MOPAC internal coordinates of N, CA, C and O (Angstrom, degrees):
PM7 1SCF
backbone

  N    0.0000 0     0.00 0     0.00 0    0    0    0
  C    1.5022 1     0.00 0     0.00 0    1    0    0
  C    1.5569 1   107.63 1     0.00 0    2    1    0
  O    1.2310 1   122.10 1   -45.91 1    3    2    1
  N    1.2714 1   113.59 1   134.09 1    3    2    1
  C    1.4556 1   121.48 1  -173.77 1    5    3    2
  C    1.4941 1   111.36 1   -70.42 1    6    5    3
  O    1.2310 1   119.36 1   -25.67 1    7    6    5
  N    1.3181 1   118.82 1   154.33 1    7    6    5
  C    1.4420 1   124.48 1  -178.61 1    9    7    6
  C    1.5677 1    98.39 1   -95.09 1   10    9    7
  O    1.2310 1   121.63 1   -40.37 1   11   10    9
  N    1.4096 1   114.49 1   139.63 1   11   10    9
  C    1.4240 1   118.66 1  -176.20 1   13   11   10
  C    1.5412 1   112.49 1  -136.60 1   14   13   11
  O    1.2310 1   120.30 1   -39.22 1   15   14   13
  N    1.2941 1   117.04 1   140.78 1   15   14   13
  C    1.5483 1   119.39 1   171.26 1   17   15   14
  C    1.5218 1   103.32 1  -115.33 1   18   17   15
  O    1.2310 1   122.95 1   -46.79 1   19   18   17
  N    1.3353 1   111.94 1   133.21 1   19   18   17
  C    1.4519 1   120.97 1   176.82 1   21   19   18
  C    1.6015 1   102.32 1  -118.31 1   22   21   19
  O    1.2310 1   122.40 1   -51.95 1   23   22   21
  N    1.3588 1   113.01 1   128.05 1   23   22   21
  C    1.5433 1   116.04 1  -178.45 1   25   23   22
  C    1.4309 1   106.93 1  -128.47 1   26   25   23
  O    1.2310 1   120.48 1   -56.68 1   27   26   25
  N    1.3704 1   116.68 1   123.32 1   27   26   25
  C    1.4451 1   119.47 1   175.81 1   29   27   26
  C    1.5900 1   111.31 1   -88.62 1   30   29   27
  O    1.2310 1   120.57 1   -73.76 1   31   30   29
  N    1.2469 1   116.51 1   106.24 1   31   30   29
  C    1.4398 1   123.70 1   178.42 1   33   31   30
  C    1.5362 1   108.29 1   -92.38 1   34   33   31
  O    1.2310 1   120.51 1    -7.20 1   35   34   33
  N    1.3785 1   116.64 1   172.80 1   35   34   33
  C    1.4999 1   123.26 1   179.06 1   37   35   34
  C    1.4535 1   110.45 1   -54.80 1   38   37   35
  O    1.2310 1   117.04 1   128.53 1   39   38   37
  N    1.3166 1   123.24 1   -51.47 1   39   38   37
  C    1.4211 1   125.48 1  -171.81 1   41   39   38
  C    1.5542 1   111.79 1  -114.35 1   42   41   39
  O    1.2310 1   117.16 1  -179.22 1   43   42   41
  N    1.3002 1   123.01 1     0.78 1   43   42   41
  C    1.4784 1   118.24 1  -176.53 1   45   43   42
  C    1.5799 1   104.42 1  -156.13 1   46   45   43
  O    1.2310 1   122.22 1   -17.96 1   47   46   45
  N    1.3138 1   113.35 1   162.04 1   47   46   45
  C    1.3397 1   124.92 1   162.52 1   49   47   46
  C    1.5145 1   113.07 1  -101.07 1   50   49   47
  O    1.2310 1   118.65 1   -57.44 1   51   50   49
  N    1.2866 1   120.18 1   122.56 1   51   50   49
  C    1.4148 1   124.80 1  -179.95 1   53   51   50
  C    1.5462 1   112.82 1  -109.61 1   54   53   51
  O    1.2310 1   124.19 1   -51.49 1   55   54   53
  N    1.3009 1   109.57 1   128.51 1   55   54   53
  C    1.4794 1   118.50 1  -172.76 1   57   55   54
  C    1.6126 1   105.55 1  -123.77 1   58   57   55
  O    1.2310 1   125.86 1   -46.36 1   59   58   57
  N    1.3604 1   106.34 1   133.64 1   59   58   57
  C    1.5475 1   114.67 1   178.82 1   61   59   58
  C    1.5015 1   107.21 1  -129.58 1   62   61   59
  O    1.2310 1   117.06 1   -50.58 1   63   62   61
  N    1.2753 1   123.20 1   129.42 1   63   62   61
  C    1.4341 1   125.04 1  -172.49 1   65   63   62
  C    1.5224 1   109.19 1  -134.50 1   66   65   63
  O    1.2310 1   117.36 1   -53.44 1   67   66   65
  N    1.2932 1   122.64 1   126.56 1   67   66   65
  C    1.5110 1   125.64 1   175.12 1   69   67   66
  C    1.6122 1   108.33 1   -85.91 1   70   69   67
  O    1.2310 1   121.19 1   -57.66 1   71   70   69
  N    1.2278 1   115.32 1   122.34 1   71   70   69
  C    1.4873 1   127.18 1  -171.64 1   73   71   70
  C    1.5248 1   110.90 1  -130.90 1   74   73   71
  O    1.2310 1   120.50 1  -123.35 1   75   74   73
  N    1.4182 1   116.64 1    56.65 1   75   74   73
  C    1.4291 1   117.85 1   178.73 1   77   75   74
  C    1.5672 1   117.20 1   -61.83 1   78   77   75
  O    1.2310 1   122.83 1   -44.15 1   79   78   77
  N    1.3271 1   112.18 1   135.85 1   79   78   77
  C    1.5965 1   112.67 1  -178.32 1   81   79   78
  C    1.4962 1   113.99 1    86.88 1   82   81   79
  O    1.2310 1   120.42 1   172.53 1   83   82   81
  N    1.3941 1   116.80 1    -7.47 1   83   82   81
  C    1.3985 1   116.46 1  -176.72 1   85   83   82
  C    1.4942 1   112.10 1   -95.91 1   86   85   83
  O    1.2310 1   119.01 1   -44.52 1   87   86   85
  N    1.3088 1   119.50 1   135.48 1   87   86   85
  C    1.4013 1   126.23 1   180.00 1   89   87   86
  C    1.5765 1   108.12 1   -89.52 1   90   89   87
  O    1.2310 1   118.58 1   -28.64 1   91   90   89
  N    1.2408 1   120.32 1   151.36 1   91   90   89
  C    1.4766 1   126.56 1  -179.41 1   93   91   90
  C    1.5278 1   110.14 1   -56.96 1   94   93   91
  O    1.2310 1   124.25 1   132.21 1   95   94   93
  N    1.3538 1   109.45 1   -47.79 1   95   94   93
  C    1.5632 1   113.51 1  -179.58 1   97   95   94
  C    1.5041 1   114.22 1   -69.49 1   98   97   95
  O    1.2310 1   119.03 1   171.82 1   99   98   97
  N    1.3068 1   119.46 1    -8.18 1   99   98   97
  C    1.4652 1   120.07 1   177.78 1  101   99   98
  C    1.4967 1   113.14 1  -104.97 1  102  101   99
  O    1.2310 1   123.29 1  -170.80 1  103  102  101
  N    1.2978 1   111.29 1     9.20 1  103  102  101
  C    1.5299 1   114.08 1  -178.21 1  105  103  102
  C    1.5121 1   111.02 1  -110.54 1  106  105  103
  O    1.2310 1   120.08 1   -41.48 1  107  106  105
  N    1.3163 1   117.44 1   138.52 1  107  106  105
  C    1.5032 1   126.57 1  -179.71 1  109  107  106
  C    1.5147 1   110.32 1  -125.91 1  110  109  107
  O    1.2310 1   119.87 1   -58.58 1  111  110  109
  N    1.2987 1   117.85 1   121.42 1  111  110  109
  C    1.5060 1   122.63 1  -178.06 1  113  111  110
  C    1.5576 1   103.92 1  -116.86 1  114  113  111
  O    1.2310 1   120.37 1   -50.70 1  115  114  113
  N    1.3118 1   116.91 1   129.30 1  115  114  113
  C    1.5415 1   120.11 1  -179.34 1  117  115  114
  C    1.4681 1   107.00 1  -134.93 1  118  117  115
  O    1.2310 1   120.95 1   -32.51 1  119  118  117
  N    1.3530 1   115.79 1   147.49 1  119  118  117
  C    1.4828 1   124.21 1   171.37 1  121  119  118
  C    1.5353 1   103.12 1  -126.01 1  122  121  119
  O    1.2310 1   124.65 1   -46.36 1  123  122  121
  N    1.4083 1   108.68 1   133.64 1  123  122  121
  C    1.4708 1   121.71 1   174.57 1  125  123  122
  C    1.4877 1   113.95 1  -156.94 1  126  125  123
  O    1.2310 1   120.39 1   -52.12 1  127  126  125
  N    1.2732 1   116.86 1   127.88 1  127  126  125
  C    1.5346 1   123.82 1   179.27 1  129  127  126
  C    1.4846 1   107.58 1    47.21 1  130  129  127
  O    1.2310 1   117.30 1  -125.57 1  131  130  129
  N    1.2922 1   122.75 1    54.43 1  131  130  129
  C    1.4805 1   127.39 1   177.74 1  133  131  130
  C    1.5012 1   116.25 1    59.52 1  134  133  131
  O    1.2310 1   119.67 1  -153.87 1  135  134  133
  N    1.3369 1   118.24 1    26.13 1  135  134  133
  C    1.4653 1   126.43 1   177.65 1  137  135  134
  C    1.4662 1   107.14 1  -120.28 1  138  137  135
  O    1.2310 1   120.94 1   -51.61 1  139  138  137
  N    1.3521 1   115.80 1   128.39 1  139  138  137
  C    1.4440 1   122.79 1   171.44 1  141  139  138
  C    1.5317 1   109.34 1  -100.68 1  142  141  139
  O    1.2310 1   121.69 1   -48.22 1  143  142  141
  N    1.3902 1   114.38 1   131.78 1  143  142  141
  C    1.4438 1   118.09 1   176.37 1  145  143  142
  C    1.4627 1   108.62 1  -127.01 1  146  145  143
  O    1.2310 1   123.81 1   -47.73 1  147  146  145
  N    1.4257 1   110.29 1   132.27 1  147  146  145
  C    1.4688 1   120.09 1   178.86 1  149  147  146
  C    1.5218 1   105.27 1  -112.75 1  150  149  147
  O    1.2310 1   120.36 1   -51.39 1  151  150  149
  N    1.3479 1   116.91 1   128.61 1  151  150  149
  C    1.3892 1   120.21 1  -179.23 1  153  151  150
  C    1.4855 1   111.46 1  -138.75 1  154  153  151
  O    1.2310 1   117.25 1   -48.48 1  155  154  153
  N    1.3638 1   122.83 1   131.52 1  155  154  153
  C    1.4172 1   126.21 1   176.20 1  157  155  154
  C    1.4345 1   113.99 1  -148.21 1  158  157  155
  O    1.2310 1   121.96 1   -14.54 1  159  158  157
  N    1.3180 1   113.85 1   165.46 1  159  158  157
  C    1.4877 1   123.15 1   169.58 1  161  159  158
  C    1.4850 1   111.09 1  -114.78 1  162  161  159
  O    1.2310 1   118.98 1   -42.59 1  163  162  161
  N    1.3427 1   119.55 1   137.41 1  163  162  161
  C    1.4061 1   123.27 1  -173.49 1  165  163  162
  C    1.3988 1   109.72 1  -123.80 1  166  165  163
  O    1.2310 1   119.27 1   -49.93 1  167  166  165
  N    1.4544 1   119.00 1   130.07 1  167  166  165
  C    1.4804 1   122.25 1   179.13 1  169  167  166
  C    1.4743 1   105.32 1  -133.18 1  170  169  167
  O    1.2310 1   117.20 1   -69.44 1  171  170  169
  N    1.2086 1   122.93 1   110.56 1  171  170  169
  C    1.4317 1   126.51 1  -176.68 1  173  171  170
  C    1.5615 1   112.51 1  -134.20 1  174  173  171
  O    1.2310 1   118.81 1   -37.40 1  175  174  173
  N    1.2379 1   119.88 1   142.60 1  175  174  173
  C    1.5260 1   122.17 1  -173.65 1  177  175  174
  C    1.4850 1   103.63 1  -136.41 1  178  177  175
  O    1.2310 1   121.34 1   -48.78 1  179  178  177
  N    1.3236 1   115.04 1   131.22 1  179  178  177
  C    1.5032 1   124.77 1   170.20 1  181  179  178
  C    1.6084 1   108.67 1  -120.88 1  182  181  179
  O    1.2310 1   122.58 1   -40.50 1  183  182  181
  N    1.2719 1   112.67 1   139.50 1  183  182  181
  C    1.4607 1   114.97 1  -174.68 1  185  183  182
  C    1.6085 1   104.20 1  -134.74 1  186  185  183
  O    1.2310 1   118.28 1   -46.01 1  187  186  185
  N    1.3293 1   120.88 1   133.99 1  187  186  185
  C    1.4725 1   121.76 1   173.58 1  189  187  186
  C    1.4676 1   106.86 1  -136.01 1  190  189  187
  O    1.2310 1   120.60 1   -42.79 1  191  190  189
  N    1.3449 1   116.46 1   137.21 1  191  190  189
  C    1.4757 1   124.09 1   176.52 1  193  191  190
  C    1.4990 1   107.37 1  -127.55 1  194  193  191
  O    1.2310 1   121.28 1   -51.76 1  195  194  193
  N    1.2958 1   115.15 1   128.24 1  195  194  193
  C    1.4700 1   119.84 1   176.44 1  197  195  194
  C    1.6148 1   107.30 1  -141.15 1  198  197  195
  O    1.2310 1   122.98 1   -73.37 1  199  198  197
  N    1.3900 1   111.90 1   106.63 1  199  198  197
  C    1.4663 1   114.74 1  -173.72 1  201  199  198
  C    1.4650 1   119.56 1    62.36 1  202  201  199
  O    1.2310 1   123.63 1    59.34 1  203  202  201
  N    1.3498 1   110.65 1  -120.66 1  203  202  201
  C    1.4878 1   114.92 1   171.95 1  205  203  202
  C    1.4557 1   119.26 1   -96.90 1  206  205  203
  O    1.2310 1   124.69 1   176.23 1  207  206  205
  N    1.3591 1   108.59 1    -3.77 1  207  206  205
  C    1.6048 1   118.21 1   176.57 1  209  207  206
  C    1.5390 1   106.26 1   -84.46 1  210  209  207
  O    1.2310 1   122.60 1   -46.51 1  211  210  209
  N    1.2754 1   112.62 1   133.49 1  211  210  209
  C    1.4674 1   119.27 1   179.03 1  213  211  210
  C    1.6195 1   109.29 1  -130.56 1  214  213  211
  O    1.2310 1   120.65 1   -52.77 1  215  214  213
  N    1.3169 1   116.36 1   127.23 1  215  214  213
  C    1.5094 1   116.45 1  -177.44 1  217  215  214
  C    1.5195 1   104.52 1  -131.83 1  218  217  215
  O    1.2310 1   120.00 1   -38.17 1  219  218  217
  N    1.3058 1   117.61 1   141.83 1  219  218  217
  C    1.4337 1   121.70 1  -178.38 1  221  219  218
  C    1.5199 1   105.61 1  -138.76 1  222  221  219
  O    1.2310 1   118.81 1   -52.24 1  223  222  221
  N    1.3078 1   119.87 1   127.76 1  223  222  221
  C    1.4358 1   121.35 1  -179.92 1  225  223  222
  C    1.5978 1   107.49 1  -117.53 1  226  225  223
  O    1.2310 1   120.12 1   -45.01 1  227  226  225
  N    1.1559 1   117.38 1   134.99 1  227  226  225
  C    1.4613 1   122.38 1   176.46 1  229  227  226
  C    1.4849 1   113.79 1  -118.13 1  230  229  227
  O    1.2310 1   119.88 1   -49.92 1  231  230  229
  N    1.2997 1   117.83 1   130.08 1  231  230  229
  C    1.5432 1   119.12 1   173.22 1  233  231  230
  C    1.5085 1   109.05 1  -126.28 1  234  233  231
  O    1.2310 1   125.38 1   -66.78 1  235  234  233
  N    1.3687 1   107.27 1   113.22 1  235  234  233
  C    1.4596 1   112.86 1   175.96 1  237  235  234
  C    1.6194 1   107.94 1  -134.53 1  238  237  235
  O    1.2310 1   123.23 1   -25.57 1  239  238  237
  N    1.1866 1   111.42 1   154.43 1  239  238  237
  C    1.5629 1   114.90 1   177.50 1  241  239  238
  C    1.5089 1   110.94 1   164.86 1  242  241  239
  O    1.2310 1   121.09 1     6.15 1  243  242  241
  N    1.3133 1   115.51 1  -173.85 1  243  242  241
  C    1.3617 1   127.36 1  -179.88 1  245  243  242
  C    1.4709 1   108.83 1  -139.51 1  246  245  243
  O    1.2310 1   120.38 1   -30.19 1  247  246  245
  N    1.3608 1   116.88 1   149.81 1  247  246  245
  C    1.4233 1   125.18 1   174.93 1  249  247  246
  C    1.4447 1   113.04 1  -136.50 1  250  249  247
  O    1.2310 1   122.52 1   -30.31 1  251  250  249
  N    1.3504 1   112.78 1   149.69 1  251  250  249
  C    1.5455 1   117.08 1   176.87 1  253  251  250
  C    1.4843 1   103.63 1  -145.21 1  254  253  251
  O    1.2310 1   122.72 1   -60.85 1  255  254  253
  N    1.3807 1   112.39 1   119.15 1  255  254  253
  C    1.4112 1   116.73 1  -179.64 1  257  255  254
  C    1.6041 1   109.55 1  -122.60 1  258  257  255
  O    1.2310 1   116.92 1   -53.96 1  259  258  257
  N    1.3266 1   123.47 1   126.04 1  259  258  257
  C    1.3639 1   126.77 1   176.55 1  261  259  258
  C    1.5385 1   112.63 1  -109.65 1  262  261  259
  O    1.2310 1   121.08 1   -48.85 1  263  262  261
  N    1.3173 1   115.54 1   131.15 1  263  262  261
  C    1.5861 1   118.39 1  -176.67 1  265  263  262
  C    1.5406 1   103.09 1  -123.73 1  266  265  263
  O    1.2310 1   122.67 1   -35.28 1  267  266  265
  N    1.3899 1   112.48 1   144.72 1  267  266  265
  C    1.4307 1   116.47 1   172.05 1  269  267  266
  C    1.4454 1   103.26 1   -92.38 1  270  269  267
  O    1.2310 1   121.49 1   -42.20 1  271  270  269
  N    1.3261 1   114.76 1   137.80 1  271  270  269
  C    1.5382 1   123.56 1   177.47 1  273  271  270
  C    1.4412 1   111.48 1   -81.90 1  274  273  271
  O    1.2310 1   116.68 1   -33.82 1  275  274  273
  N    1.2729 1   123.92 1   146.18 1  275  274  273
  C    1.4229 1   125.29 1   178.50 1  277  275  274
  C    1.5614 1   120.28 1   -75.92 1  278  277  275
  O    1.2310 1   124.38 1   174.25 1  279  278  277
  N    1.3310 1   109.20 1    -5.75 1  279  278  277
  C    1.5950 1   116.10 1   175.49 1  281  279  278
  C    1.4500 1   109.08 1  -156.16 1  282  281  279
  O    1.2310 1   118.58 1   -21.27 1  283  282  281
  N    1.2608 1   120.31 1   158.73 1  283  282  281
  C    1.5708 1   123.20 1   178.81 1  285  283  282
  C    1.5376 1   108.11 1   -68.40 1  286  285  283
  O    1.2310 1   121.10 1   -36.21 1  287  286  285
  N    1.3061 1   115.50 1   143.79 1  287  286  285
  C    1.5084 1   119.40 1  -175.76 1  289  287  286
  C    1.5472 1   105.31 1  -127.08 1  290  289  287
  O    1.2310 1   123.33 1   -23.99 1  291  290  289
  N    1.4482 1   111.23 1   156.01 1  291  290  289
  C    1.4511 1   117.92 1   174.51 1  293  291  290
  C    1.4518 1   109.55 1   -84.59 1  294  293  291
  O    1.2310 1   119.01 1   -77.61 1  295  294  293
  N    1.3581 1   119.49 1   102.39 1  295  294  293
  C    1.4851 1   121.29 1  -174.28 1  297  295  294
  C    1.3979 1   112.97 1   -61.79 1  298  297  295
  O    1.2310 1   119.35 1   150.93 1  299  298  297
  N    1.3187 1   118.85 1   -29.07 1  299  298  297
  C    1.5350 1   120.10 1  -178.97 1  301  299  298
  C    1.4175 1   114.45 1   -78.20 1  302  301  299
  O    1.2310 1   118.12 1   162.86 1  303  302  301
  N    1.2971 1   121.18 1   -17.14 1  303  302  301
  C    1.4608 1   121.62 1   173.64 1  305  303  302
  C    1.4743 1   117.72 1   -97.38 1  306  305  303
  O    1.2310 1   120.84 1  -177.38 1  307  306  305
  N    1.4202 1   115.99 1     2.62 1  307  306  305
  C    1.4784 1   123.40 1  -176.26 1  309  307  306
  C    1.5212 1   108.50 1   -64.05 1  310  309  307
  O    1.2310 1   121.20 1   -39.21 1  311  310  309
  N    1.4304 1   115.30 1   140.79 1  311  310  309
  C    1.3787 1   119.51 1   177.48 1  313  311  310
  C    1.6258 1   107.47 1  -128.73 1  314  313  311
  O    1.2310 1   123.12 1   -36.04 1  315  314  313
  N    1.2731 1   111.63 1   143.96 1  315  314  313
  C    1.5404 1   115.66 1  -177.77 1  317  315  314
  C    1.5358 1   108.13 1  -139.15 1  318  317  315
  O    1.2310 1   122.16 1   -32.48 1  319  318  317
  N    1.3783 1   113.47 1   147.52 1  319  318  317
  C    1.4466 1   121.95 1  -179.94 1  321  319  318
  C    1.5600 1   106.76 1  -137.46 1  322  321  319
  O    1.2310 1   120.52 1   -34.36 1  323  322  321
  N    1.2574 1   116.60 1   145.64 1  323  322  321
  C    1.4832 1   123.08 1  -174.01 1  325  323  322
  C    1.4783 1   109.14 1  -132.13 1  326  325  323
  O    1.2310 1   117.59 1   -75.76 1  327  326  325
  N    1.2665 1   122.20 1   104.24 1  327  326  325
  C    1.5738 1   119.31 1  -177.74 1  329  327  326
  C    1.6056 1   106.38 1  -137.70 1  330  329  327
  O    1.2310 1   118.46 1   -47.11 1  331  330  329
  N    1.2037 1   120.53 1   132.89 1  331  330  329
  C    1.4353 1   127.58 1   171.58 1  333  331  330
  C    1.4305 1   111.03 1    53.56 1  334  333  331
  O    1.2310 1   120.05 1  -138.76 1  335  334  333
  N    1.3383 1   117.51 1    41.24 1  335  334  333
  C    1.4071 1   120.09 1   175.37 1  337  335  334
  C    1.4935 1   116.69 1    80.31 1  338  337  335
  O    1.2310 1   121.21 1  -170.21 1  339  338  337
  N    1.2563 1   115.30 1     9.79 1  339  338  337
  C    1.6273 1   122.37 1   178.84 1  341  339  338
  C    1.4986 1   107.89 1  -116.23 1  342  341  339
  O    1.2310 1   118.42 1   -54.45 1  343  342  341
  N    1.3035 1   120.61 1   125.55 1  343  342  341
  C    1.4795 1   126.71 1   173.88 1  345  343  342
  C    1.5764 1   104.52 1   -98.38 1  346  345  343
  O    1.2310 1   122.55 1   -47.61 1  347  346  345
  N    1.3225 1   112.71 1   132.39 1  347  346  345
  C    1.5154 1   119.05 1   169.41 1  349  347  346
  C    1.4320 1   109.27 1  -126.07 1  350  349  347
  O    1.2310 1   121.05 1   -50.25 1  351  350  349
  N    1.3847 1   115.59 1   129.75 1  351  350  349
  C    1.3948 1   122.91 1   179.06 1  353  351  350
  C    1.6087 1   108.10 1  -119.83 1  354  353  351
  O    1.2310 1   122.17 1   -44.28 1  355  354  353
  N    1.3395 1   113.45 1   135.72 1  355  354  353
  C    1.4425 1   120.10 1   175.07 1  357  355  354
  C    1.5708 1   103.59 1  -111.28 1  358  357  355
  O    1.2310 1   117.27 1   -62.18 1  359  358  357
  N    1.2166 1   122.81 1   117.82 1  359  358  357
  C    1.4048 1   127.12 1  -173.64 1  361  359  358
  C    1.5801 1   111.73 1  -121.90 1  362  361  359
  O    1.2310 1   121.98 1   -89.78 1  363  362  361
  N    1.2828 1   113.81 1    90.22 1  363  362  361
  C    1.5922 1   114.70 1  -174.27 1  365  363  362
  C    1.5365 1   107.51 1   -62.87 1  366  365  363
  O    1.2310 1   122.09 1   -43.37 1  367  366  365
  N    1.2740 1   113.60 1   136.63 1  367  366  365
  C    1.4876 1   126.73 1   175.73 1  369  367  366
  C    1.6626 1   107.71 1   -62.30 1  370  369  367
  O    1.2310 1   122.79 1   -27.07 1  371  370  369
  N    1.2503 1   112.25 1   152.93 1  371  370  369
  C    1.4696 1   118.90 1   173.13 1  373  371  370
  C    1.5332 1   104.98 1   -71.90 1  374  373  371
  O    1.2310 1   126.16 1   -44.91 1  375  374  373
  N    1.4431 1   105.77 1   135.09 1  375  374  373
  C    1.4944 1   112.08 1  -176.37 1  377  375  374
  C    1.6125 1   108.24 1   -62.25 1  378  377  375
  O    1.2310 1   123.24 1   -35.64 1  379  378  377
  N    1.3084 1   111.40 1   144.36 1  379  378  377
  C    1.4708 1   119.01 1  -178.80 1  381  379  378
  C    1.3891 1   118.61 1    79.73 1  382  381  379
  O    1.2310 1   116.38 1   177.89 1  383  382  381
  N    1.3475 1   124.48 1    -2.11 1  383  382  381
  C    1.4892 1   127.82 1  -177.68 1  385  383  382
  C    1.4906 1   104.18 1   -77.51 1  386  385  383
  O    1.2310 1   123.00 1   -42.01 1  387  386  385
  N    1.3905 1   111.85 1   137.99 1  387  386  385
  C    1.4468 1   122.31 1   167.68 1  389  387  386
  C    1.5189 1   106.29 1  -154.85 1  390  389  387
  O    1.2310 1   123.21 1   -42.70 1  391  390  389
  N    1.3317 1   111.46 1   137.30 1  391  390  389
  C    1.4679 1   118.93 1  -177.83 1  393  391  390
  C    1.5100 1   108.66 1   -64.53 1  394  393  391
  O    1.2310 1   119.73 1   -33.61 1  395  394  393
  N    1.3065 1   118.11 1   146.39 1  395  394  393
  C    1.4390 1   125.30 1  -179.19 1  397  395  394
  C    1.4829 1   109.56 1  -116.70 1  398  397  395
  O    1.2310 1   122.63 1   -47.67 1  399  398  397
  N    1.3615 1   112.57 1   132.33 1  399  398  397
  C    1.4832 1   118.37 1  -179.37 1  401  399  398
  C    1.4652 1   107.23 1   -86.97 1  402  401  399
  O    1.2310 1   119.46 1   -33.51 1  403  402  401
  N    1.3361 1   118.64 1   146.49 1  403  402  401
  C    1.4541 1   124.11 1  -177.89 1  405  403  402
  C    1.6096 1   107.92 1  -114.50 1  406  405  403
  O    1.2310 1   120.40 1   -58.64 1  407  406  405
  N    1.2868 1   116.83 1   121.36 1  407  406  405
  C    1.3998 1   117.13 1  -173.88 1  409  407  406
  C    1.5250 1   107.76 1   -78.10 1  410  409  407
  O    1.2310 1   122.83 1   -42.56 1  411  410  409
  N    1.3204 1   112.19 1   137.44 1  411  410  409
  C    1.6464 1   120.52 1  -173.43 1  413  411  410
  C    1.5244 1    96.58 1   -99.18 1  414  413  411
  O    1.2310 1   122.71 1   -46.10 1  415  414  413
  N    1.3422 1   112.42 1   133.90 1  415  414  413
  C    1.4689 1   120.64 1   178.59 1  417  415  414
  C    1.5140 1   108.47 1  -110.53 1  418  417  415
  O    1.2310 1   120.10 1   180.00 1  419  418  417

């Protein structure tokens, strides 16, 4: 499961996710009803040979992580970049949104 930072800025929600071993073509990012979903398939192989000893480790699998965003965002204006296993999302907040306090009696 990827490690994710979600930062609520004045005009946007900024999301940064570490996705080691994930290729851009195997990554799917979706926004729906104020939920952000990250989904990917990982296939990685490591091989070590030392004399007569032989070891092989395989890492395969899929993950899916869904996060509730702290504010409504404009899905059409969302921007994403993916470099060196790090996904960054800039999700502009819906114009006119402001959180409302509820008085507790």
